[in-house]
N, C-alpha and C positions, 0 to 999 in steps of 0.2 A: 321552178325557181328555187335556188338554194337558200339556206339559212345563213345569215351574216352575224359574225361575232367580232367584236372590236376589243383590242387590248392596248394598254399603255406599256411600252417597253423602255426600261432605263438602261443606260450604258452604251447604246449604239451611237457611233459617230461617223460612219462612212459606209460606202457601198459594200465593203467586205463584211461588215456587221450585218447589213441587210441580207446578204447572200447566206450567211451562216444561219440566221433565223429562218429564212425561206427554206433552206435545205432541211433543217430539222422538223419544222412544222409540216413540210410537204410529205414527210414519211407517215403522217397520221392518216388513218383510214377515213375516207369520205371527203377529204379536202379537195375542192375543185379549183379554187383560186386564192392566191395570197398576194396581198399588197403590204409592203413594208416600207416605212419611211424613217430613216435615221434622223432627219431634220425635225420631224414632228414627234418622233418617239412612238409611232403608231404601227399597229399590226392589225390588218383587217383580213379575216378569213371567211370565204364563202364555202359552205359544205353542203353535201347532199342531205344530211340530217343533223341531228343534235351532236355537238362535239362535247367530249368530256373535258371540262375546264382544267382539271388536274393534269390531263395528258398534254394539253396545250402548254400549260405553265411548265411542265417537266421538259417539254421539247425546247422551249425558249431557254430554260435553265441549262440544258445540255449544250446549247449554242453559246452559253457564257453570259447570258443576260437575265434580267428579272422582269417579269410581266405581271400586270394586274388587269382584270377584266374591267372594261368601261361600261 
């Protein structure tokens, strides 16, 4: 079973936003599953091991949004 990390993401408003975040976070090593909700402003990542929070935040930033770990 993987590790779960949850983040609050600000600025998302639609499916395109969700896709952008999913695409960037999906490039990170060890990511198994990604759930993104623009309506809730949530990002949930299931990974094979511990993720570097800075890498996740940088990926979300690259997609054009801002995130904080919950």
